[in-house]
C-alpha positions as CSV (number, residue, x, y, z in Angstrom):
1,M,-5.4,58.3,62.8
2,N,-8.0,60.4,64.5
3,Y,-7.6,63.3,67.0
4,Q,-7.9,60.9,70.0
5,D,-5.1,58.7,68.6
6,L,-3.0,61.8,67.9
7,E,-3.4,63.0,71.5
8,E,-2.4,59.6,72.8
9,F,0.7,59.6,70.6
10,L,1.7,63.2,71.5
11,S,1.4,62.5,75.2
12,G,3.3,59.2,74.9
13,P,7.0,58.4,75.4
14,S,8.0,58.9,71.7
15,T,7.5,62.7,72.1
16,Y,9.7,62.8,75.2
17,N,13.3,63.9,74.9
18,R,16.0,62.2,76.9
19,A,19.1,63.8,75.4
20,T,21.1,66.3,77.5
21,S,22.2,69.7,76.3
22,D,25.8,68.4,75.9
23,E,24.5,65.5,73.8
24,I,22.5,67.8,71.5
25,R,25.5,70.1,71.1
26,E,27.8,67.1,70.3
27,H,25.3,65.9,67.7
28,F,25.3,69.4,66.1
29,Q,29.1,69.5,66.2
30,N,29.4,66.2,64.4
31,K,26.9,67.2,61.7
32,Y,27.1,70.9,61.1
33,E,29.6,73.7,60.6
34,S,29.6,76.5,63.3
35,V,30.8,80.0,63.9
36,P,31.2,82.0,67.1
37,Y,28.1,83.9,68.1
38,K,27.2,85.7,71.3
39,D,29.8,83.8,73.4
40,E,28.7,80.4,72.1
41,Q,28.6,78.5,68.8
42,L,26.1,79.2,66.0
43,F,25.5,76.0,64.0
44,I,24.8,76.5,60.3
45,F,22.3,73.9,59.3
46,N,23.0,72.8,55.8
47,D,20.5,72.6,53.0
48,D,20.7,68.9,52.8
49,R,17.2,68.2,54.2
50,P,15.3,65.0,53.4
51,F,12.3,66.6,51.6
52,N,12.1,63.5,49.4
53,S,10.7,65.5,46.5
54,G,8.1,67.1,48.8
55,N,7.7,70.7,49.9
56,H,7.9,70.4,53.6
57,L,9.3,68.6,56.7
58,I,7.3,68.1,59.9
59,Q,9.3,67.8,63.1
60,L,8.4,67.8,66.8
61,H,10.1,70.0,69.3
62,R,9.9,67.3,72.0
63,R,8.7,67.6,75.5
64,N,11.3,67.9,78.2
65,M,13.8,69.1,75.6
66,S,17.2,70.3,76.7
67,R,18.5,73.6,75.5
68,V,19.0,73.7,71.7
69,P,22.0,76.0,70.9
70,Y,21.9,78.8,68.4
71,H,21.4,77.6,64.8
72,T,20.2,78.8,61.4
73,Y,18.2,77.2,58.6
74,H,18.4,77.7,54.9
75,F,14.7,77.5,54.9
76,I,11.6,79.3,56.3
77,V,10.5,77.6,59.6
78,L,7.1,77.8,61.2
79,T,6.9,76.8,64.9
80,Y,3.6,76.2,66.6
81,V,3.2,75.7,70.3
82,Y,0.9,72.7,70.7
83,S,1.0,72.6,74.5
84,G,2.7,74.4,77.4
85,T,5.2,77.2,76.5
86,I,8.4,77.5,74.5
87,T,11.0,80.2,75.0
88,M,13.1,81.1,72.0
89,L,16.1,83.4,71.6
90,V,15.8,85.0,68.2
91,E,19.0,87.0,67.4
92,G,19.4,87.4,71.2
93,Q,15.8,88.6,71.8
94,K,13.9,86.4,74.2
95,I,10.4,85.5,73.0
96,L,7.9,83.5,75.1
97,L,5.5,81.4,73.1
98,K,2.4,80.1,74.8
99,K,0.0,77.4,73.7
100,G,-1.5,78.4,70.4
101,D,1.2,80.9,69.5
102,L,2.9,80.6,66.2
103,I,6.2,82.1,65.0
104,I,7.5,82.2,61.4
105,L,11.3,82.5,61.1
106,D,12.9,83.8,58.0
107,K,15.9,82.1,56.4
108,Y,19.3,82.4,58.1
109,V,18.0,83.8,61.3
110,P,20.1,82.8,64.4
111,H,17.8,81.3,67.1
112,A,18.1,79.1,70.1
113,V,15.5,77.3,72.2
114,L,15.6,77.2,76.0
115,P,14.9,74.0,77.9
116,T,11.3,72.9,78.0
117,S,9.2,70.9,80.6
118,K,7.4,67.6,80.2
119,N,4.2,69.6,79.2
120,D,5.8,71.7,76.5
121,L,5.5,70.5,72.9
122,G,6.1,72.4,69.7
123,I,5.6,71.6,66.0
124,N,8.1,72.7,63.5
125,I,7.1,73.0,59.8
126,I,10.1,73.5,57.6
127,L,9.3,74.7,54.1
128,D,11.3,73.8,51.0
129,N,12.5,76.9,49.1
130,N,10.2,76.1,46.3
131,F,7.2,75.6,48.6
132,F,5.1,78.6,47.4
133,E,5.9,77.8,43.7
134,N,4.9,74.1,43.9
135,T,1.7,74.4,46.0
136,I,-1.8,74.5,44.6
137,I,-1.9,78.3,44.6
138,K,0.5,78.2,41.6
139,S,-2.0,76.3,39.4
140,D,-4.8,78.8,40.0
141,K,-4.4,81.5,37.4
142,N,-7.2,83.5,39.0
143,N,-5.3,83.7,42.2
144,S,-2.1,85.5,43.1
145,L,0.7,85.0,45.5
146,P,-0.2,87.1,48.6
147,N,2.1,89.8,49.8
148,F,2.6,88.0,53.0
149,M,4.3,85.1,51.2
150,I,6.4,87.3,49.0
151,E,7.7,88.9,52.1
152,L,8.6,85.6,53.6
153,M,10.4,84.4,50.5
154,S,12.6,87.3,50.2
155,H,14.9,89.7,52.1
156,Q,13.7,92.8,50.3
157,Y,11.1,93.8,53.0
158,A,11.8,94.7,56.6
159,H,10.0,92.4,58.9
160,N,12.4,92.0,61.8
161,H,13.3,88.5,60.5
162,F,10.3,86.8,62.2
163,L,6.6,87.1,62.3
164,F,4.7,86.3,65.5
165,F,1.0,85.4,65.9
166,S,-1.3,84.5,68.7
167,T,-3.7,82.0,67.3
168,N,-5.2,80.3,70.4
169,N,-8.6,81.7,69.5
170,L,-8.5,80.4,66.0
171,P,-9.7,76.8,65.9
172,I,-8.9,76.6,62.2
173,I,-5.2,76.9,63.0
174,R,-5.1,74.2,65.6
175,N,-7.3,71.9,63.5
176,S,-4.9,72.4,60.6
177,I,-1.9,71.5,62.8
178,Q,-3.7,68.4,64.0
179,N,-4.6,67.3,60.5
180,I,-1.1,67.9,59.4
181,L,0.2,65.7,62.2
182,C,-2.3,63.0,61.5
183,E,-1.4,62.9,57.8
184,D,2.3,63.0,58.5
185,L,2.1,60.1,61.0
186,D,-0.2,58.0,58.8
187,K,1.8,58.4,55.6
188,K,-1.3,57.6,53.5
189,K,-1.4,58.1,49.7
190,F,-1.4,61.8,48.8
191,A,-0.5,62.8,52.4
192,S,2.2,65.2,51.3
193,A,-0.2,67.1,49.0
194,V,-2.9,67.2,51.7
195,I,-0.4,68.6,54.2
196,D,0.7,71.3,51.7
197,N,-2.9,72.4,51.5
198,Y,-3.3,72.5,55.2
199,I,-0.1,74.7,55.4
200,M,-1.7,77.0,52.9
201,I,-4.8,77.2,55.0
202,I,-2.6,78.3,57.9
203,F,-1.0,81.0,55.8
204,M,-4.2,82.3,54.3
205,T,-5.8,82.5,57.8
206,L,-2.8,84.4,59.1
207,I,-3.2,86.9,56.2
208,R,-6.7,87.6,57.5
209,L,-5.4,87.9,61.0
210,K,-2.6,90.4,60.2
211,P,-2.1,91.4,56.6
212,V,1.4,92.5,55.7
213,E,1.4,95.9,53.9
214,T,3.9,96.2,51.0
215,N,3.9,98.0,47.7
216,F,3.7,94.7,45.9
217,D,1.0,94.6,43.2
218,N,-0.5,91.1,43.6
219,S,-3.0,91.7,40.7
220,N,-0.4,90.5,38.2
221,L,0.7,86.9,38.3
222,R,3.4,87.5,35.7
223,I,5.0,90.2,37.8
224,Q,4.9,87.9,40.9
225,K,6.7,85.1,39.0
226,I,9.4,87.5,38.0
227,I,9.9,88.7,41.5
228,S,10.0,85.1,42.8
229,A,12.6,84.3,40.1
230,V,14.7,87.3,41.1
231,N,14.7,86.3,44.7
232,K,15.7,82.7,43.9
233,Y,18.5,83.8,41.5
234,I,19.9,86.3,44.1
235,Q,19.9,83.8,46.9
236,E,21.8,81.3,44.8
237,N,24.1,83.6,42.9
238,Y,24.8,86.6,45.2
239,K,28.5,86.2,44.8
240,E,28.7,86.6,41.0
241,G,25.1,87.4,40.0
242,E,24.6,89.8,37.1
243,L,21.4,91.3,35.8
244,N,22.2,90.5,32.2
245,K,22.8,86.8,33.0
246,F,19.5,86.6,34.9
247,C,17.6,88.2,32.1
248,Q,19.0,85.8,29.6
249,Q,17.7,82.9,31.7
250,I,14.2,84.2,31.8
251,N,14.2,85.9,28.3
252,Y,13.4,89.4,29.4
253,S,15.2,92.7,28.6
254,P,17.4,94.1,31.5
255,S,15.6,97.5,31.2
256,H,12.2,95.8,31.7
257,I,13.4,93.6,34.6
258,S,15.1,96.6,36.3
259,R,11.8,98.6,36.1
260,V,9.8,95.6,37.5
261,I,12.2,95.1,40.4
262,H,12.3,98.8,41.4
263,Q,8.5,99.2,41.1
264,N,7.8,96.2,43.3
265,T,10.6,96.3,45.8
266,G,11.8,99.9,45.9
267,K,15.3,98.7,45.3
268,T,17.6,98.0,42.3
269,F,18.9,94.6,41.3
270,K,22.4,95.6,42.6
271,E,20.9,96.7,46.0
272,L,19.2,93.3,46.4
273,I,22.5,91.6,45.6
274,N,24.3,93.8,48.0
275,Y,21.8,93.0,50.7
276,Q,22.3,89.3,50.4
277,R,26.1,89.8,50.4
278,M,26.1,91.9,53.5
279,E,23.7,89.5,55.4
280,R,26.1,86.7,54.6
281,A,29.1,88.8,55.6
282,K,27.6,89.4,59.0
283,I,27.4,85.6,59.6
284,L,30.9,85.0,58.3
285,L,32.4,87.7,60.5
286,Q,31.3,85.7,63.5
287,D,34.0,83.1,62.5
288,E,37.2,84.5,64.0
289,T,39.3,82.1,61.9
290,L,38.4,84.2,58.9
291,N,40.0,87.6,58.4
292,V,38.1,90.4,56.8
293,N,39.7,89.8,53.4
294,D,38.5,86.2,53.5
295,V,35.0,87.4,54.3
296,A,34.9,89.9,51.5
297,E,36.2,87.3,49.0
298,K,33.6,84.7,50.1
299,V,30.7,87.2,49.4
300,G,32.1,88.1,46.0
301,I,33.8,91.5,46.7
302,N,37.5,91.6,45.8
303,N,38.1,95.3,46.4
304,M,38.6,95.8,50.2
305,T,37.9,99.5,50.1
306,N,34.6,98.8,48.4
307,F,33.7,96.0,50.9
308,Y,34.5,98.3,53.9
309,R,32.4,101.1,52.4
310,R,29.4,98.8,51.7
311,F,29.5,97.1,55.0
312,E,29.7,100.3,57.0
313,E,26.8,101.8,55.0
314,F,24.7,98.6,55.6
315,V,25.5,97.9,59.2
316,G,26.5,101.3,60.5
317,M,29.9,100.2,61.7
318,T,33.1,98.8,60.3
319,P,33.6,95.0,60.0
320,K,36.1,95.0,62.8
321,K,33.7,96.9,65.1
322,Y,30.9,94.7,64.2
323,R,33.0,91.6,65.1
324,D,33.9,93.2,68.4
325,E,30.3,94.0,69.2
326,I,29.0,90.5,68.7
327,K,31.6,89.2,71.2
328,K,30.0,91.2,74.0
């Protein structure tokens, strides 16, 4: 498929949505769990995505799309506006994306998409949680995982849960998107690997455009691998995760790992665990069928006094007040 073929496909009937908002909502209700959120439902997309042993999924946000209700992914999602405009609600904040704009959403970020016109087309690139480990950058020992990607893969840095870029003046981004679509639609041999590399080109170009400043030392590949392993372990074991158990898995001493974590994140292992627990608690509190005791238990905290203290320190209000606030 060449660019002309691609343009004909993207302007054709197969990229045109005919489902109503009610039909989209019904589809979500039949497929996903939901919790109350900002006077509507927040659908929790599960992690059962058909990556088929690959590292990515390519989806179209179709033209003439009806409103997509609030939802969250277990994955990092990149959305590129191919034509027209797309308006998102990210944690309630309205964000207008124009042609050439690109937004990267962190994991678990509630977002909705307002209705689009027949000229509005978006491209969603969903990244498997192992994407940055399995791509070509891993095999290059002279390279290192950029700070930008470390930030995206973890919750240890504050970046407002999304990163926004205007790339309309960067042909390399649009060409990469076009090449990704051509490869994905053609399904030729090695297409998945080719797409991975185009995705990496996009990220490396964005690093040039707006580098992310952190205190992460990306001169040491071994340290980067440790931090990546820490992030993965915490995301999967935040309820019962322990530093000693993690260290046994990777064959390092707890004192060494504690020092590496603190030097590269500014936080302790327990603080990172607590962050993950509290973020999950904020989502669970949106479900009014769960009492606060249930929420505490589901995030691995059995002492209610301890849970209330941690939550109030993290959010700045009690669980009950937080639940009342999100109803407004």
